[in-house]
Predicted model as a PDB file, atoms N, CA, C, CB and O in Angstrom, pLDDT in the B-factor column:
MODEL        1                                                                  
ATOM      1  N   MET A   1      -8.964  23.894   6.899  1.00 65.00           N  
ATOM      2  CA  MET A   1      -8.655  22.500   6.488  1.00 65.00           C  
ATOM      3  C   MET A   1      -9.921  21.889   5.916  1.00 65.00           C  
ATOM      4  CB  MET A   1      -8.113  21.632   7.701  1.00 65.00           C  
ATOM      5  O   MET A   1     -11.018  21.987   6.468  1.00 65.00           O  
ATOM      6  N   GLU A   2      -9.713  21.296   4.851  1.00 83.00           N  
ATOM      7  CA  GLU A   2     -10.790  20.643   4.079  1.00 83.00           C  
ATOM      8  C   GLU A   2     -11.205  19.383   4.811  1.00 83.00           C  
ATOM      9  CB  GLU A   2     -10.332  20.308   2.612  1.00 83.00           C  
ATOM     10  O   GLU A   2     -10.383  18.816   5.532  1.00 83.00           O  
ATOM     11  N   LEU A   3     -12.428  18.917   4.665  1.00 87.00           N  
ATOM     12  CA  LEU A   3     -12.924  17.675   5.307  1.00 87.00           C  
ATOM     13  C   LEU A   3     -12.168  16.510   4.909  1.00 87.00           C  
ATOM     14  CB  LEU A   3     -14.338  17.432   5.003  1.00 87.00           C  
ATOM     15  O   LEU A   3     -11.817  15.672   5.739  1.00 87.00           O  
ATOM     16  N   LYS A   4     -11.880  16.410   3.585  1.00 83.00           N  
ATOM     17  CA  LYS A   4     -11.165  15.202   3.040  1.00 83.00           C  
ATOM     18  C   LYS A   4      -9.753  15.163   3.600  1.00 83.00           C  
ATOM     19  CB  LYS A   4     -11.117  15.218   1.450  1.00 83.00           C  
ATOM     20  O   LYS A   4      -9.248  14.102   3.964  1.00 83.00           O  
ATOM     21  N   GLN A   5      -9.124  16.321   3.664  1.00 85.00           N  
ATOM     22  CA  GLN A   5      -7.754  16.394   4.240  1.00 85.00           C  
ATOM     23  C   GLN A   5      -7.774  15.974   5.706  1.00 85.00           C  
ATOM     24  CB  GLN A   5      -7.169  17.839   4.109  1.00 85.00           C  
ATOM     25  O   GLN A   5      -6.900  15.229   6.150  1.00 85.00           O  
ATOM     26  N   LEU A   6      -8.771  16.450   6.464  1.00 86.00           N  
ATOM     27  CA  LEU A   6      -8.889  16.097   7.839  1.00 86.00           C  
ATOM     28  C   LEU A   6      -9.093  14.607   8.113  1.00 86.00           C  
ATOM     29  CB  LEU A   6      -9.983  16.847   8.410  1.00 86.00           C  
ATOM     30  O   LEU A   6      -8.523  14.020   9.033  1.00 86.00           O  
ATOM     31  N   LEU A   7      -9.961  14.018   7.237  1.00 88.00           N  
ATOM     32  CA  LEU A   7     -10.201  12.650   7.308  1.00 88.00           C  
ATOM     33  C   LEU A   7      -8.950  11.788   7.008  1.00 88.00           C  
ATOM     34  CB  LEU A   7     -11.289  12.329   6.391  1.00 88.00           C  
ATOM     35  O   LEU A   7      -8.696  10.812   7.715  1.00 88.00           O  
ATOM     36  N   TYR A   8      -8.186  12.136   5.988  1.00 87.00           N  
ATOM     37  CA  TYR A   8      -7.011  11.301   5.657  1.00 87.00           C  
ATOM     38  C   TYR A   8      -5.779  11.634   6.539  1.00 87.00           C  
ATOM     39  CB  TYR A   8      -6.646  11.489   4.164  1.00 87.00           C  
ATOM     40  O   TYR A   8      -4.920  10.764   6.679  1.00 87.00           O  
ATOM     41  N   THR A   9      -5.646  12.784   7.115  1.00 90.00           N  
ATOM     42  CA  THR A   9      -4.501  13.095   7.952  1.00 90.00           C  
ATOM     43  C   THR A   9      -4.697  12.850   9.405  1.00 90.00           C  
ATOM     44  CB  THR A   9      -4.128  14.468   7.770  1.00 90.00           C  
ATOM     45  O   THR A   9      -3.711  12.604  10.101  1.00 90.00           O  
ATOM     46  N   MET A  10      -5.938  12.899   9.941  1.00 91.00           N  
ATOM     47  CA  MET A  10      -6.147  12.785  11.341  1.00 91.00           C  
ATOM     48  C   MET A  10      -7.042  11.569  11.743  1.00 91.00           C  
ATOM     49  CB  MET A  10      -6.746  14.058  11.831  1.00 91.00           C  
ATOM     50  O   MET A  10      -6.701  10.863  12.692  1.00 91.00           O  
ATOM     51  N   VAL A  11      -8.140  11.323  11.062  1.00 92.00           N  
ATOM     52  CA  VAL A  11      -9.088  10.357  11.471  1.00 92.00           C  
ATOM     53  C   VAL A  11      -8.643   8.940  11.170  1.00 92.00           C  
ATOM     54  CB  VAL A  11     -10.374  10.634  10.833  1.00 92.00           C  
ATOM     55  O   VAL A  11      -8.595   8.076  12.046  1.00 92.00           O  
ATOM     56  N   LEU A  12      -8.311   8.725   9.872  1.00 93.00           N  
ATOM     57  CA  LEU A  12      -7.864   7.349   9.524  1.00 93.00           C  
ATOM     58  C   LEU A  12      -6.606   6.858  10.193  1.00 93.00           C  
ATOM     59  CB  LEU A  12      -7.654   7.262   8.084  1.00 93.00           C  
ATOM     60  O   LEU A  12      -6.571   5.720  10.660  1.00 93.00           O  
ATOM     61  N   PRO A  13      -5.528   7.707  10.259  1.00 93.00           N  
ATOM     62  CA  PRO A  13      -4.404   7.205  11.069  1.00 93.00           C  
ATOM     63  C   PRO A  13      -4.672   7.002  12.553  1.00 93.00           C  
ATOM     64  CB  PRO A  13      -3.281   8.128  10.938  1.00 93.00           C  
ATOM     65  O   PRO A  13      -4.086   6.128  13.192  1.00 93.00           O  
ATOM     66  N   GLY A  14      -5.569   7.826  13.087  1.00 93.00           N  
ATOM     67  CA  GLY A  14      -5.978   7.642  14.504  1.00 93.00           C  
ATOM     68  C   GLY A  14      -6.732   6.316  14.701  1.00 93.00           C  
ATOM     69  O   GLY A  14      -6.494   5.618  15.687  1.00 93.00           O  
ATOM     70  N   LEU A  15      -7.597   5.978  13.817  1.00 94.00           N  
ATOM     71  CA  LEU A  15      -8.281   4.723  13.954  1.00 94.00           C  
ATOM     72  C   LEU A  15      -7.344   3.500  13.725  1.00 94.00           C  
ATOM     73  CB  LEU A  15      -9.440   4.689  12.983  1.00 94.00           C  
ATOM     74  O   LEU A  15      -7.479   2.474  14.392  1.00 94.00           O  
ATOM     75  N   LEU A  16      -6.455   3.628  12.828  1.00 94.00           N  
ATOM     76  CA  LEU A  16      -5.427   2.534  12.657  1.00 94.00           C  
ATOM     77  C   LEU A  16      -4.506   2.426  13.899  1.00 94.00           C  
ATOM     78  CB  LEU A  16      -4.539   2.806  11.365  1.00 94.00           C  
ATOM     79  O   LEU A  16      -4.145   1.318  14.297  1.00 94.00           O  
ATOM     80  N   GLY A  17      -4.134   3.539  14.497  1.00 94.00           N  
ATOM     81  CA  GLY A  17      -3.335   3.582  15.671  1.00 94.00           C  
ATOM     82  C   GLY A  17      -4.053   3.016  16.807  1.00 94.00           C  
ATOM     83  O   GLY A  17      -3.435   2.279  17.575  1.00 94.00           O  
ATOM     84  N   ILE A  18      -5.330   3.283  17.010  1.00 94.00           N  
ATOM     85  CA  ILE A  18      -6.104   2.757  18.133  1.00 94.00           C  
ATOM     86  C   ILE A  18      -6.194   1.241  17.988  1.00 94.00           C  
ATOM     87  CB  ILE A  18      -7.530   3.403  18.192  1.00 94.00           C  
ATOM     88  O   ILE A  18      -6.013   0.490  18.947  1.00 94.00           O  
ATOM     89  N   SER A  19      -6.486   0.804  16.726  1.00 94.00           N  
ATOM     90  CA  SER A  19      -6.627  -0.633  16.516  1.00 94.00           C  
ATOM     91  C   SER A  19      -5.249  -1.370  16.817  1.00 94.00           C  
ATOM     92  CB  SER A  19      -7.110  -0.907  15.021  1.00 94.00           C  
ATOM     93  O   SER A  19      -5.215  -2.460  17.388  1.00 94.00           O  
ATOM     94  N   ALA A  20      -4.205  -0.742  16.420  1.00 93.00           N  
ATOM     95  CA  ALA A  20      -2.896  -1.356  16.698  1.00 93.00           C  
ATOM     96  C   ALA A  20      -2.591  -1.429  18.222  1.00 93.00           C  
ATOM     97  CB  ALA A  20      -1.784  -0.553  15.978  1.00 93.00           C  
ATOM     98  O   ALA A  20      -2.030  -2.403  18.725  1.00 93.00           O  
ATOM     99  N   MET A  21      -2.986  -0.362  18.908  1.00 93.00           N  
ATOM    100  CA  MET A  21      -2.821  -0.321  20.355  1.00 93.00           C  
ATOM    101  C   MET A  21      -3.693  -1.431  20.962  1.00 93.00           C  
ATOM    102  CB  MET A  21      -3.206   1.096  20.936  1.00 93.00           C  
ATOM    103  O   MET A  21      -3.261  -2.131  21.878  1.00 93.00           O  
ATOM    104  N   ALA A  22      -4.899  -1.585  20.458  1.00 91.00           N  
ATOM    105  CA  ALA A  22      -5.820  -2.597  21.040  1.00 91.00           C  
ATOM    106  C   ALA A  22      -5.269  -4.008  20.827  1.00 91.00           C  
ATOM    107  CB  ALA A  22      -7.246  -2.480  20.405  1.00 91.00           C  
ATOM    108  O   ALA A  22      -5.365  -4.867  21.703  1.00 91.00           O  
ATOM    109  N   CYS A  23      -4.681  -4.231  19.620  1.00 91.00           N  
ATOM    110  CA  CYS A  23      -4.068  -5.563  19.342  1.00 91.00           C  
ATOM    111  C   CYS A  23      -2.918  -5.859  20.291  1.00 91.00           C  
ATOM    112  CB  CYS A  23      -3.557  -5.634  17.885  1.00 91.00           C  
ATOM    113  O   CYS A  23      -2.649  -7.023  20.590  1.00 91.00           O  
ATOM    114  N   ILE A  24      -2.245  -4.837  20.762  1.00 89.00           N  
ATOM    115  CA  ILE A  24      -1.141  -5.060  21.689  1.00 89.00           C  
ATOM    116  C   ILE A  24      -1.597  -5.227  23.130  1.00 89.00           C  
ATOM    117  CB  ILE A  24      -0.171  -3.924  21.604  1.00 89.00           C  
ATOM    118  O   ILE A  24      -1.096  -6.096  23.844  1.00 89.00           O  
ATOM    119  N   VAL A  25      -2.548  -4.398  23.564  1.00 87.00           N  
ATOM    120  CA  VAL A  25      -2.926  -4.305  24.979  1.00 87.00           C  
ATOM    121  C   VAL A  25      -4.049  -5.287  25.276  1.00 87.00           C  
ATOM    122  CB  VAL A  25      -3.360  -2.861  25.343  1.00 87.00           C  
ATOM    123  O   VAL A  25      -3.977  -5.935  26.320  1.00 87.00           O  
ATOM    124  N   LEU A  26      -5.052  -5.451  24.476  1.00 84.00           N  
ATOM    125  CA  LEU A  26      -6.250  -6.257  24.807  1.00 84.00           C  
ATOM    126  C   LEU A  26      -6.034  -7.731  25.038  1.00 84.00           C  
ATOM    127  CB  LEU A  26      -7.223  -6.121  23.739  1.00 84.00           C  
ATOM    128  O   LEU A  26      -6.718  -8.295  25.892  1.00 84.00           O  
ATOM    129  N   PRO A  27      -5.100  -8.424  24.315  1.00 81.00           N  
ATOM    130  CA  PRO A  27      -5.011  -9.813  24.622  1.00 81.00           C  
ATOM    131  C   PRO A  27      -4.651 -10.175  26.056  1.00 81.00           C  
ATOM    132  CB  PRO A  27      -4.057 -10.397  23.748  1.00 81.00           C  
ATOM    133  O   PRO A  27      -5.074 -11.215  26.561  1.00 81.00           O  
ATOM    134  N   PHE A  28      -3.876  -9.323  26.713  1.00 74.00           N  
ATOM    135  CA  PHE A  28      -3.513  -9.559  28.082  1.00 74.00           C  
ATOM    136  C   PHE A  28      -4.622  -9.135  29.043  1.00 74.00           C  
ATOM    137  CB  PHE A  28      -2.237  -8.834  28.403  1.00 74.00           C  
ATOM    138  O   PHE A  28      -4.716  -9.722  30.121  1.00 74.00           O  
ATOM    139  N   ALA A  29      -5.455  -8.168  28.726  1.00 69.00           N  
ATOM    140  CA  ALA A  29      -6.496  -7.695  29.551  1.00 69.00           C  
ATOM    141  C   ALA A  29      -7.598  -8.702  29.532  1.00 69.00           C  
ATOM    142  CB  ALA A  29      -6.970  -6.341  29.116  1.00 69.00           C  
ATOM    143  O   ALA A  29      -8.277  -8.884  30.543  1.00 69.00           O  
ATOM    144  N   ARG A  30      -7.814  -9.389  28.383  1.00 70.00           N  
ATOM    145  CA  ARG A  30      -8.916 -10.358  28.301  1.00 70.00           C  
ATOM    146  C   ARG A  30      -8.511 -11.725  28.931  1.00 70.00           C  
ATOM    147  CB  ARG A  30      -9.341 -10.555  26.808  1.00 70.00           C  
ATOM    148  O   ARG A  30      -9.387 -12.453  29.398  1.00 70.00           O  
ATOM    149  N   GLY A  31      -7.222 -12.081  28.951  1.00 70.00           N  
ATOM    150  CA  GLY A  31      -6.794 -13.326  29.487  1.00 70.00           C  
ATOM    151  C   GLY A  31      -6.765 -13.358  31.028  1.00 70.00           C  
ATOM    152  O   GLY A  31      -6.446 -14.403  31.595  1.00 70.00           O  
ATOM    153  N   GLY A  32      -7.057 -12.347  31.666  1.00 71.00           N  
ATOM    154  CA  GLY A  32      -7.020 -12.219  33.119  1.00 71.00           C  
ATOM    155  C   GLY A  32      -5.598 -11.913  33.683  1.00 71.00           C  
ATOM    156  O   GLY A  32      -5.379 -11.910  34.895  1.00 71.00           O  
ATOM    157  N   HIS A  33      -4.668 -11.661  32.769  1.00 77.00           N  
ATOM    158  CA  HIS A  33      -3.337 -11.339  33.241  1.00 77.00           C  
ATOM    159  C   HIS A  33      -3.332  -9.825  33.516  1.00 77.00           C  
ATOM    160  CB  HIS A  33      -2.219 -11.762  32.187  1.00 77.00           C  
ATOM    161  O   HIS A  33      -4.159  -9.049  33.036  1.00 77.00           O  
ATOM    162  N   GLU A  34      -2.327  -9.480  34.332  1.00 80.00           N  
ATOM    163  CA  GLU A  34      -2.200  -8.012  34.628  1.00 80.00           C  
ATOM    164  C   GLU A  34      -1.523  -7.276  33.436  1.00 80.00           C  
ATOM    165  CB  GLU A  34      -1.347  -7.781  35.966  1.00 80.00           C  
ATOM    166  O   GLU A  34      -0.647  -7.805  32.751  1.00 80.00           O  
ATOM    167  N   LEU A  35      -1.982  -6.048  33.245  1.00 81.00           N  
ATOM    168  CA  LEU A  35      -1.453  -5.277  32.157  1.00 81.00           C  
ATOM    169  C   LEU A  35      -0.192  -4.520  32.719  1.00 81.00           C  
ATOM    170  CB  LEU A  35      -2.566  -4.277  31.569  1.00 81.00           C  
ATOM    171  O   LEU A  35      -0.317  -3.711  33.638  1.00 81.00           O  
ATOM    172  N   THR A  36       0.961  -4.787  32.174  1.00 85.00           N  
ATOM    173  CA  THR A  36       2.203  -4.229  32.691  1.00 85.00           C  
ATOM    174  C   THR A  36       2.459  -2.896  31.995  1.00 85.00           C  
ATOM    175  CB  THR A  36       3.398  -5.215  32.480  1.00 85.00           C  
ATOM    176  O   THR A  36       1.876  -2.592  30.954  1.00 85.00           O  
ATOM    177  N   TRP A  37       3.351  -2.110  32.601  1.00 90.00           N  
ATOM    178  CA  TRP A  37       3.680  -0.804  32.021  1.00 90.00           C  
ATOM    179  C   TRP A  37       4.433  -0.920  30.710  1.00 90.00           C  
ATOM    180  CB  TRP A  37       4.496   0.003  32.994  1.00 90.00           C  
ATOM    181  O   TRP A  37       4.159  -0.132  29.805  1.00 90.00           O  
ATOM    182  N   PRO A  38       5.377  -1.861  30.545  1.00 90.00           N  
ATOM    183  CA  PRO A  38       6.012  -1.984  29.213  1.00 90.00           C  
ATOM    184  C   PRO A  38       5.011  -2.306  28.052  1.00 90.00           C  
ATOM    185  CB  PRO A  38       7.081  -3.088  29.276  1.00 90.00           C  
ATOM    186  O   PRO A  38       5.138  -1.802  26.936  1.00 90.00           O  
ATOM    187  N   ARG A  39       4.029  -3.155  28.376  1.00 89.00           N  
ATOM    188  CA  ARG A  39       3.067  -3.466  27.335  1.00 89.00           C  
ATOM    189  C   ARG A  39       2.224  -2.253  27.025  1.00 89.00           C  
ATOM    190  CB  ARG A  39       2.184  -4.636  27.742  1.00 89.00           C  
ATOM    191  O   ARG A  39       1.915  -1.994  25.862  1.00 89.00           O  
ATOM    192  N   LEU A  40       1.841  -1.495  28.056  1.00 90.00           N  
ATOM    193  CA  LEU A  40       0.989  -0.332  27.775  1.00 90.00           C  
ATOM    194  C   LEU A  40       1.810   0.772  27.075  1.00 90.00           C  
ATOM    195  CB  LEU A  40       0.357   0.215  29.098  1.00 90.00           C  
ATOM    196  O   LEU A  40       1.269   1.461  26.210  1.00 90.00           O  
ATOM    197  N   LEU A  41       3.033   0.951  27.406  1.00 94.00           N  
ATOM    198  CA  LEU A  41       3.898   1.905  26.737  1.00 94.00           C  
ATOM    199  C   LEU A  41       4.188   1.496  25.279  1.00 94.00           C  
ATOM    200  CB  LEU A  41       5.203   2.047  27.512  1.00 94.00           C  
ATOM    201  O   LEU A  41       4.319   2.355  24.407  1.00 94.00           O  
ATOM    202  N   THR A  42       4.282   0.238  25.036  1.00 94.00           N  
ATOM    203  CA  THR A  42       4.421  -0.282  23.653  1.00 94.00           C  
ATOM    204  C   THR A  42       3.228  -0.001  22.880  1.00 94.00           C  
ATOM    205  CB  THR A  42       4.684  -1.752  23.625  1.00 94.00           C  
ATOM    206  O   THR A  42       3.354   0.391  21.720  1.00 94.00           O  
ATOM    207  N   GLY A  43       2.009  -0.169  23.433  1.00 93.00           N  
ATOM    208  CA  GLY A  43       0.784   0.115  22.738  1.00 93.00           C  
ATOM    209  C   GLY A  43       0.655   1.601  22.457  1.00 93.00           C  
ATOM    210  O   GLY A  43       0.254   1.969  21.353  1.00 93.00           O  
ATOM    211  N   LEU A  44       0.980   2.481  23.417  1.00 95.00           N  
ATOM    212  CA  LEU A  44       0.935   3.945  23.217  1.00 95.00           C  
ATOM    213  C   LEU A  44       1.968   4.385  22.182  1.00 95.00           C  
ATOM    214  CB  LEU A  44       1.183   4.686  24.557  1.00 95.00           C  
ATOM    215  O   LEU A  44       1.715   5.301  21.400  1.00 95.00           O  
ATOM    216  N   SER A  45       3.105   3.746  22.178  1.00 96.00           N  
ATOM    217  CA  SER A  45       4.132   4.043  21.172  1.00 96.00           C  
ATOM    218  C   SER A  45       3.623   3.678  19.813  1.00 96.00           C  
ATOM    219  CB  SER A  45       5.440   3.296  21.466  1.00 96.00           C  
ATOM    220  O   SER A  45       3.843   4.450  18.880  1.00 96.00           O  
ATOM    221  N   ALA A  46       2.974   2.589  19.626  1.00 95.00           N  
ATOM    222  CA  ALA A  46       2.429   2.117  18.335  1.00 95.00           C  
ATOM    223  C   ALA A  46       1.324   3.134  17.861  1.00 95.00           C  
ATOM    224  CB  ALA A  46       1.821   0.618  18.485  1.00 95.00           C  
ATOM    225  O   ALA A  46       1.203   3.459  16.680  1.00 95.00           O  
ATOM    226  N   LEU A  47       0.553   3.595  18.846  1.00 95.00           N  
ATOM    227  CA  LEU A  47      -0.440   4.621  18.477  1.00 95.00           C  
ATOM    228  C   LEU A  47       0.174   5.825  17.979  1.00 95.00           C  
ATOM    229  CB  LEU A  47      -1.297   4.973  19.599  1.00 95.00           C  
ATOM    230  O   LEU A  47      -0.210   6.340  16.929  1.00 95.00           O  
ATOM    231  N   ALA A  48       1.183   6.341  18.732  1.00 96.00           N  
ATOM    232  CA  ALA A  48       1.822   7.634  18.354  1.00 96.00           C  
ATOM    233  C   ALA A  48       2.561   7.504  16.978  1.00 96.00           C  
ATOM    234  CB  ALA A  48       2.852   8.090  19.489  1.00 96.00           C  
ATOM    235  O   ALA A  48       2.459   8.382  16.122  1.00 96.00           O  
ATOM    236  N   ILE A  49       3.254   6.453  16.815  1.00 96.00           N  
ATOM    237  CA  ILE A  49       4.005   6.240  15.494  1.00 96.00           C  
ATOM    238  C   ILE A  49       3.070   6.173  14.369  1.00 96.00           C  
ATOM    239  CB  ILE A  49       4.850   4.944  15.497  1.00 96.00           C  
ATOM    240  O   ILE A  49       3.311   6.826  13.354  1.00 96.00           O  
ATOM    241  N   ILE A  50       1.992   5.417  14.461  1.00 95.00           N  
ATOM    242  CA  ILE A  50       1.072   5.355  13.349  1.00 95.00           C  
ATOM    243  C   ILE A  50       0.323   6.621  13.121  1.00 95.00           C  
ATOM    244  CB  ILE A  50       0.127   4.273  13.546  1.00 95.00           C  
ATOM    245  O   ILE A  50       0.040   6.946  11.968  1.00 95.00           O  
ATOM    246  N   GLN A  51      -0.020   7.362  14.144  1.00 95.00           N  
ATOM    247  CA  GLN A  51      -0.703   8.621  14.002  1.00 95.00           C  
ATOM    248  C   GLN A  51       0.168   9.646  13.365  1.00 95.00           C  
ATOM    249  CB  GLN A  51      -1.181   9.107  15.312  1.00 95.00           C  
ATOM    250  O   GLN A  51      -0.279  10.308  12.429  1.00 95.00           O  
ATOM    251  N   ILE A  52       1.417   9.831  13.818  1.00 95.00           N  
ATOM    252  CA  ILE A  52       2.317  10.817  13.280  1.00 95.00           C  
ATOM    253  C   ILE A  52       2.735  10.407  11.878  1.00 95.00           C  
ATOM    254  CB  ILE A  52       3.536  10.993  14.188  1.00 95.00           C  
ATOM    255  O   ILE A  52       2.656  11.230  10.965  1.00 95.00           O  
ATOM    256  N   GLY A  53       3.180   9.160  11.662  1.00 94.00           N  
ATOM    257  CA  GLY A  53       3.619   8.736  10.367  1.00 94.00           C  
ATOM    258  C   GLY A  53       2.516   8.795   9.339  1.00 94.00           C  
ATOM    259  O   GLY A  53       2.700   9.300   8.231  1.00 94.00           O  
ATOM    260  N   GLY A  54       1.356   8.268   9.724  1.00 93.00           N  
ATOM    261  CA  GLY A  54       0.202   8.260   8.783  1.00 93.00           C  
ATOM    262  C   GLY A  54      -0.258   9.670   8.391  1.00 93.00           C  
ATOM    263  O   GLY A  54      -0.555   9.962   7.233  1.00 93.00           O  
ATOM    264  N   GLY A  55      -0.299  10.518   9.409  1.00 92.00           N  
ATOM    265  CA  GLY A  55      -0.666  11.920   9.117  1.00 92.00           C  
ATOM    266  C   GLY A  55       0.281  12.624   8.264  1.00 92.00           C  
ATOM    267  O   GLY A  55      -0.117  13.418   7.411  1.00 92.00           O  
ATOM    268  N   TYR A  56       1.616  12.352   8.466  1.00 94.00           N  
ATOM    269  CA  TYR A  56       2.602  13.028   7.624  1.00 94.00           C  
ATOM    270  C   TYR A  56       2.517  12.524   6.214  1.00 94.00           C  
ATOM    271  CB  TYR A  56       4.011  12.831   8.164  1.00 94.00           C  
ATOM    272  O   TYR A  56       2.505  13.318   5.273  1.00 94.00           O  
ATOM    273  N   ILE A  57       2.455  11.190   6.037  1.00 93.00           N  
ATOM    274  CA  ILE A  57       2.349  10.614   4.702  1.00 93.00           C  
ATOM    275  C   ILE A  57       1.161  11.143   3.916  1.00 93.00           C  
ATOM    276  CB  ILE A  57       2.256   9.125   4.800  1.00 93.00           C  
ATOM    277  O   ILE A  57       1.252  11.589   2.772  1.00 93.00           O  
ATOM    278  N   ALA A  58       0.011  11.056   4.638  1.00 90.00           N  
ATOM    279  CA  ALA A  58      -1.241  11.494   3.986  1.00 90.00           C  
ATOM    280  C   ALA A  58      -1.206  12.976   3.673  1.00 90.00           C  
ATOM    281  CB  ALA A  58      -2.454  11.183   4.875  1.00 90.00           C  
ATOM    282  O   ALA A  58      -1.739  13.368   2.635  1.00 90.00           O  
ATOM    283  N   GLY A  59      -0.624  13.812   4.487  1.00 89.00           N  
ATOM    284  CA  GLY A  59      -0.550  15.207   4.243  1.00 89.00           C  
ATOM    285  C   GLY A  59       0.342  15.484   3.017  1.00 89.00           C  
ATOM    286  O   GLY A  59       0.027  16.329   2.179  1.00 89.00           O  
ATOM    287  N   ARG A  60       1.434  14.764   2.941  1.00 91.00           N  
ATOM    288  CA  ARG A  60       2.344  14.939   1.778  1.00 91.00           C  
ATOM    289  C   ARG A  60       1.598  14.519   0.493  1.00 91.00           C  
ATOM    290  CB  ARG A  60       3.680  14.076   1.960  1.00 91.00           C  
ATOM    291  O   ARG A  60       1.663  15.201  -0.530  1.00 91.00           O  
ATOM    292  N   ALA A  61       0.917  13.424   0.574  1.00 88.00           N  
ATOM    293  CA  ALA A  61       0.251  12.981  -0.653  1.00 88.00           C  
ATOM    294  C   ALA A  61      -0.918  13.900  -1.054  1.00 88.00           C  
ATOM    295  CB  ALA A  61      -0.254  11.552  -0.476  1.00 88.00           C  
ATOM    296  O   ALA A  61      -1.174  14.088  -2.243  1.00 88.00           O  
ATOM    297  N   ILE A  62      -1.619  14.464  -0.079  1.00 86.00           N  
ATOM    298  CA  ILE A  62      -2.716  15.410  -0.431  1.00 86.00           C  
ATOM    299  C   ILE A  62      -1.994  16.765  -1.013  1.00 86.00           C  
ATOM    300  CB  ILE A  62      -3.687  15.735   0.947  1.00 86.00           C  
ATOM    301  O   ILE A  62      -2.458  17.369  -1.980  1.00 86.00           O  
ATOM    302  N   GLY A  63      -0.939  17.131  -0.396  1.00 84.00           N  
ATOM    303  CA  GLY A  63      -0.251  18.333  -0.891  1.00 84.00           C  
ATOM    304  C   GLY A  63       0.218  18.189  -2.299  1.00 84.00           C  
ATOM    305  O   GLY A  63       0.134  19.156  -3.056  1.00 84.00           O  
ATOM    306  N   ARG A  64       0.705  17.053  -2.704  1.00 85.00           N  
ATOM    307  CA  ARG A  64       1.242  16.784  -4.047  1.00 85.00           C  
ATOM    308  C   ARG A  64       0.059  16.739  -4.971  1.00 85.00           C  
ATOM    309  CB  ARG A  64       2.076  15.441  -4.110  1.00 85.00           C  
ATOM    310  O   ARG A  64       0.138  17.255  -6.087  1.00 85.00           O  
ATOM    311  N   ARG A  65      -1.067  16.128  -4.543  1.00 81.00           N  
ATOM    312  CA  ARG A  65      -2.182  16.051  -5.375  1.00 81.00           C  
ATOM    313  C   ARG A  65      -2.775  17.430  -5.642  1.00 81.00           C  
ATOM    314  CB  ARG A  65      -3.176  15.149  -4.780  1.00 81.00           C  
ATOM    315  O   ARG A  65      -3.122  17.752  -6.778  1.00 81.00           O  
ATOM    316  N   ASN A  66      -2.891  18.244  -4.593  1.00 79.00           N  
ATOM    317  CA  ASN A  66      -3.402  19.607  -4.832  1.00 79.00           C  
ATOM    318  C   ASN A  66      -2.514  20.472  -5.634  1.00 79.00           C  
ATOM    319  CB  ASN A  66      -3.657  20.276  -3.571  1.00 79.00           C  
ATOM    320  O   ASN A  66      -2.991  21.405  -6.281  1.00 79.00           O  
ATOM    321  N   ALA A  67      -1.157  20.198  -5.628  1.00 81.00           N  
ATOM    322  CA  ALA A  67      -0.204  21.003  -6.401  1.00 81.00           C  
ATOM    323  C   ALA A  67      -0.355  20.721  -7.874  1.00 81.00           C  
ATOM    324  CB  ALA A  67       1.237  20.725  -5.958  1.00 81.00           C  
ATOM    325  O   ALA A  67      -0.081  21.602  -8.690  1.00 81.00           O  
ATOM    326  N   ARG A  68      -0.781  19.530  -8.250  1.00 74.00           N  
ATOM    327  CA  ARG A  68      -1.000  19.172  -9.651  1.00 74.00           C  
ATOM    328  C   ARG A  68      -2.173  19.808 -10.260  1.00 74.00           C  
ATOM    329  CB  ARG A  68      -1.137  17.745  -9.791  1.00 74.00           C  
ATOM    330  O   ARG A  68      -2.186  20.113 -11.452  1.00 74.00           O  
ATOM    331  N   PHE A  69      -3.195  20.022  -9.436  1.00 65.00           N  
ATOM    332  CA  PHE A  69      -4.500  20.573  -9.983  1.00 65.00           C  
ATOM    333  C   PHE A  69      -4.600  22.068  -9.778  1.00 65.00           C  
ATOM    334  CB  PHE A  69      -5.731  19.890  -9.298  1.00 65.00           C  
ATOM    335  O   PHE A  69      -5.597  22.679 -10.164  1.00 65.00           O  
TER     336      PHE A  69                                                      
ENDMDL                                                                          
END                                                                             
């Protein structure tokens, strides 16, 4: 796997997913409220959806780009 492909299919979607999870989970952790299981599962679901979807879309885009050249 090429470094550029690894960056676009794994690293960037992972960073976006972690930031989405943090936006869902951290406001309650900072406010002194208890973190509930539904909120944590929602954050983990956002992470998984963004990681899988972003990796798939980026992989398809890189595959099409490589097929042209």
